[in-house]
N, C-alpha and C positions, 0 to 999 in steps of 0.2 A: 450492665444489668445481666445477671446470669440467666440462662435459659436452658431448659431441658430439650435436647435435640433427639428426635426420633427419626428413623429412616426406614425406608422400605424399598423393595425392588419391584419393578414391573417390566413387562415386555411390551414393546410397541411394535406393531406390524410395520413392515417396510414394503414399498412397492418398487419394482424394478422392471421397466419395459413392459408394463401391462400384466405382470404376474408377480406372485409373491416371491420376494427375494430373501426373506428371513425375518428376524426380529432384532430389535435393538434393546439392550438392557438400559433401563433408565432408573436411576435412584432418586427417590423423593426425600428431601431433607426438610423436616418441619420443626420449627421452634415453638416454645411454650407460648410466645406472644402471637402465634398465628401465622408467622412468616413461613412460606413454603417455597422451596427451591428444587427444581427438577434438574438433575445432572445426567447427561448422556455419558455413560461410562466410556464408550469408544472415543467420543469427541474430547472428553477430559484427558484421557490417556494420550491422545494425539497432541493436544495442547501442551501437556507436560513434556512430551518428547521434543516438540519444536522449541519450547523454552530452554530445555537443557542444551540442545544443539546450538541455539543462538548464543547462549552464554559461553559455551565452549569455543565457538568461533570467535567471539569477542575477546576472550583471553588469548587465543592464538594470534589474533590480529595485533593486540597490544604487545605481544612478545616478539613480533616480526619487525625487521628494519635493520639499519646499519649496526645497531647495538642490540643483538638478539638477547632475549630473556626466556628462561624456562617458565612453564606455567606456575610452578611453585614460587618463583621470584616475582612474577606478576601479581599473584594473589597476596604475597607478603607486602608488596608495595601498595596494593589497593587497601589493605587493612592497617596501614601505618607502619609497616616494617621496612626492611631494606635500607640501603645507604642513601645519602642525599642525592647522588646521581640517578639512582633508580627512581626515587621519588619524583625528581624533576621530569625524567623521561616519561614516566607513566602518567602523572597527574597533569603536567603542563603541555606535553607534546602529543601523546598517543590517545589518552582517554577521551578527550573532546572529540577527536576524529571518529572513534568507535561509537560514542554516544550519538553523534549526528547520524552515523550510518544506521544504527538501530532505530532511532526515531523516524528518520526518513523512510526506512523500510516498512515500519508499522503504518505510517501515514499513507504511503502508496498502496499497501496491501488492503487496508480497511476501506479507503476511498474507492479502489478498484472493485472491491466486492459490492459496494453500494451502487456504483454505476452499472455493473453487470446485472445486478438484481433488478434495478429500476427499469433498465432498457430491455431486460430479458434476452440479452444477447451476449455470448461469450467474448465478442470483440469489443464490448463497451468498456473502454478504459480511458483515463485522462489523456494519454498520448495519442490515442486513435481519434478521440472526439474533439480535439483541438484545444483543450485546456492548457496543456503543457506548452503548446505553441503560443497561446495568448500570454503566458508568463514570460516566454522568451522575447516576445515583442516588447513587453513592458520593460524588461531588463535591458534589452538592446537600446531602446529609446533613451533610457537613463544614461547609458554609457556614451552613446553617440552625440546626443543633443545637450546633455547636462554635465558630462564628464564626472558622473556621480562616483562617490566612494562606495565601499562595500555595503553600507547601510542603505544608501540611495538605490543601489542595484536591487537589493532585497525588497525595498519598498516598491520599486517599479515592477518587479516580478509578481508581487502580491496584487498590486493594482491591475496589472494586465490579466492575470488569471481570473480574478473576481469579475472584472469588466467583461471578459469573454464569456464567463458563465452566465451573467445576466443577459447578455445579448443572445446567447444560444437559447436560453429559457424563453425569451420573448419571441424569437423566431419560430421556435418549436411549439408554442402554446396555441392550441386550438381546442377549446373546451377541455383543457387539461393537457398534461404532458404524457405522450404515449411513446412506447419504446422505439418503433422503427422510425418515426418522424424525428425523434430526438437524436437517434444515431445518424441519420442522413444529414440533418442540419449540422451536427457536430463535425462530421467528416468534411462537409463543404466548408465550414468555418475554418477547420484546420488547414485545408489547402490554401485558402485565402491568406491566413495568417502566416503560413510558411513563405508565401510570396512576399509578404511584408518583411519577414526576416531577411530574405535575400536583398530586398531593396535597402534596408538599413545597413546591411553589410557593404553595399556599394557606396554608401555615404560616409563610411568610417575611414579614418586614416589608418596607417599600418599599425600603430600602437593600439588604437581602439579596436581594430579588427582582430588583432591577436588576443586582446583581453576578452572580446565577445566570443570568439571561437572557443577559448578555454572554458568560459562559463557554460556555453551551450553544450559542450561535450558531456558535462555532468561528472563531477569529481568530488572526492572527499579530501583531497590534498589541501593542507593548510587550514583545515577547519579547527576553530577554537571555541572557547567558552562563549564568545560573542554570538555564535550560531546556535550553541546548545540551549542557552537559557530561553530565548524567545520561542524556539521550536518546542521545547519541553512544556512551556506554558500553554501554547496553542493545543498541543496534544492532550494535556491534562484536562482541558475544557471540552474539546470537540470529540475526542475518541469516546469518552463515557456518554456523551450526548447521542452519538450514533449507536452505541450499544443499547441505549435505552429504547431506541426505535427498532431493535432487532426483531421483536415479535411482529409489529406491523409490516416490516419488510418481508418477513416470511409469508404473511398472509397475502401480500401483494403478488407473490409468485403464483398464487392460485387463480389470479384474474381479478379485475376490478369489481365485477359483480359479486363474487364470493367475498372479497374484502369488505365491500359495502355491507353485505349481509351480516358480517361478523363485527360490524361497528367501527371499521377503520375509516377515517376521513382521508380518502385516497389522495386527493390533490394536495391537501395540506401536508401530509406525510411526505409526498414526493418533493415538494418545494423545500421543506425544511432539511431533509436528508441530503438533497442535491446541493443546496447552498452550503451546508456544513461541509460536505465532501469537497466542494470546490475550494473553499477557504483552506481546508487541510492540505489539499494538493498544492495550492499556491504557496503556503508557508513552507512545505517541504522542498518545493522547487527553488524558492528563494534561498534556502539553506545550502543546497547541494547542486543546484542546476537541474535541468530536465533529464534526469536519469530514466532511460527508456525501458519499457517492457516489464518492469517490476510490478506495476499496477495491473498489467494484463495477465501475467503468468501466476502471480501469487494466489489469487482467489481460485483459479482452476486447479492448481496443484493442491491447495487446501481441501477442495471438494474431493479430489481423488484420494487423498490421504484418509478421508473420512468415509471410505467406501463401506457399504453395509455388508453384514455377514451373508454369505451365499449358502443356499440350500443345494443339495446334490441335484445336478441337472438343471438348476435355476440360473438366473442371470442376476447381475447386480449393476447398480448405477449410482453415481454420486448422490449423496443425500441432498434434498432440496434445502433452500434457506441460504441466507447470505454468508454464514460461517465467518462472521466478522472477526472474532478473536483468533481463529485459526489462520485467517487470511493475513491479519496483521503480524502474527508470529512468523508465518511463512515469508512475508515480505522482509522482515528483519533478518531471517536466516539467509535469504537469497542475496541481499545487498552486502551484508558483512562477509559472507563466504566469497562472493565475487570480488570484493575489495582485497581479501586475503589472497585469493588466487591470482589476481592481477599483479600483486607484489611478488609472489613466489615464482610465477612463470616467466616474468619479464625482467627480473633483477633490477639493475640500476635504471634501465629505461622503463620506468614504471608506466603501465598503461592505465589511463583514467578508467575508473570503474564503469562509467557510462558507455565506453566503447565495448567492454566485455559483455555487459548486460544487453547491449544492442545486438551483438553477434549471436549470443545464445537465444535472446528473445526473438530475433528474426527467424531462426530455425524453428523455435517452438510455434511461432505464428503460422509458418508454412504447414507444420504438422497439424495444427488445430484446424486450419482451413481444409486440408485434405480429409480430416476426420469428419468435419461438419458436412462436407460435400458427399462423402460416402454414406452418411446417415440421411442424406436428402434434405438437410436443413438450410443449405445455401446453394 
């Protein structure tokens, strides 16, 4: 159906640290049928930039390896050109690995933004709150007690992550789920689950322990279409569902009372988005292992990329709101870029991407804690 599209620009005020920090240009796009979409020009530009960087990093990663390929050769192979050897290397060996990296990065980025928004805490992420540890317990139990294949390990990871999420929700529930209680229960559950991981490792024989350690590190090595297809299906359903709740999530950041006044069913929204994010994290962990700190850093970096325009002499702060799209794109950029860096920096002795993200993410966590302490928030 054809529609006449009209657009207009408006300026939205921004607040930064209690004073005016500038304005944001927002373009309203309206169709003849009455549909209206408001586009934040700065956020849209940032999203397009992240998308371009993610695709460029993906092409560079596909071209890396024992048989290097130029970007033009990679693009030719992706579009049906190149010789048979290049087609095999790209489509059968390297493309699935890159797609798993992109999908896992998007999953961790979006779910991390949801957890941080609901908990109102920059430290709220799946690997801090115990959900990744729950997936690890499920996967290790499948390896140690059932000698499961790759599908069984993935199923165990999903079951462990979802089960951990339900347990944390029940323990944190007291007339609803509130930020600090949710974070504290999650941290405590994470500590207990880590102890269970150590216990399972003591019960494993040398072969099982080696396999479990490799999985727990978090890696994209050896990923194929068997991991791409189920994860893509999960993302196709759950990511749009979380984006649908982007507006209620933004209202939740203003406080429960304000959200109630604006017609948001606070408890129902929290339960739906948290359960959806838990399943998304569990599916991503099942595909690539518990890759650490991507869910923690991606939303924070996305917020800082979406900084407001500053007035002379004024201050600026990251825009409120979950920034789900930007967080997902940032997660994809971080994971694919880290995987490319691990291959380029360590040569034949390739470092699993989970080790590199852990080192970089640990440094970022220390910086974040120092910043929050300086601001008097911790």
